[in-house]
N, C-alpha and C positions, 0 to 999 in steps of 0.2 A: 523453422518458421522465425521471421525476424519482426520484430515491433520497432517503430521509429516513434520517439516522442520529443517535444521540445518544452523544456522547462520555462514555466512563467516568470521566473525570477532571473532567467538570462535566455532571452530570445537569440542570441548569436550562438547558442550550443544546441546540439541536438543529442539525444541518448538514444542509442541503439541496443536494443536487447536480443541477444541470441538466446532464445529459449530452449534451444537443444544442449547448449552447455552453461546455462545461467550466469552468462557473462555479460557485463554491462560495459558498452563502449560509448565514452562521453567524446564528442568531436566539437571542436570551436575552430574558427577560422586560423589559429595559430597553432593548435595542438591536438592530439589524439591520445586519450589515455584508456587504458583497457584495465576493467577493475573486476576481478572475479569475486562474487559474493561468497563468502565463507559458508560451508556446511552447515555450522550451528545456527546461522542467520536464515539460510535457505528453508531450513526444517523448523523453523520457530516464527511463527508471526508476530508476536509480540517483541521477539529480540530484533526482527527487521524494523519495527515502528521505533523501538528503542535505540536503536543504531542512528535512526534520523533524528529523535528527539530525546536527547540525554536525561532530561527532566520528566520523563514519563513516568507517572506513579504506578502504584502497584494495581491489579485487576480489581481490588475492593474498592479503591479510591475512585477509579475510572467508573466502574458500575454505578457509583452513588453521585456521580457528577455528570450523567449523561444529558444531552439536550436533543430536541427534536428539529432543530434548525439547520445549522452547520457546524463543521468543525474539521479540524485537520486529520482526525481519526475516526474511522467508520468502526463501530463495534458490532458484530453480529453473535447470535446464538443460535447454533443449529440444534433444534430438539431432538431430531433422530440420535445424533452421537452424544448429546449432552456437553459439547464443546463451544467455547467462546472462540472468536476470531476476530483479529485486528487488522485493518487495511489503512494505508495512507490515501486520503481523499485529494484526488488531483484536480477534479473539477464539478461543480454541481450544476446541473441544468434544470430547466421547468421540470421535467418528468424523468431525469436519469442523473446517475452518479458514476463517475469515471474513478475507478480504485486500481491501486498498486499495491501489491502483496506479495508474500511469500507462504508456502505452505498450504495455499488453497487446494493446489494438487501437490501432493507429497513431494517435499523438499524442492520446489520449484518457484521460480519467480513469476508471475503474471500480472497482466493487466486486464480489467474488465470493466463492462459499461453494464450498470444494472439499473432497474427500475428504482425509482425513490421509494416506492411503496412495497418494496421486498420484505417479505413477511419476516425473513430472518434478520433484518436489520434492527438492532435495538436502539441505536441512536448514534450520537455524534460525541466527541469528546474534544475540547479546545485546549490547546496548549499554552 
């Protein structure tokens, strides 16, 4: 399975994610780079978000600063497992959220579109 995305901050670049090997290929008109996501990041959603935002605070601080509007990080709590989950917010529509994450499926990179009223979504954190 391959997913293609175009980053909002650079419309001349596309990102191709090869889900079977967890490799991200960034392509631009001039160059192509292949970047393998390290296993310690693939297997830890917090590490993935922290890798993108170096100033991401601790889980305690995040949980005490959540909003219900928008933010760069979506925070989930899965009651069945008792686990928190972090994802990067790529797009927010009227009734959906497009997120990018690791370890939603064990040690894998994924992108999902979920409803804004997802019962597991606690809120958003702004960097």
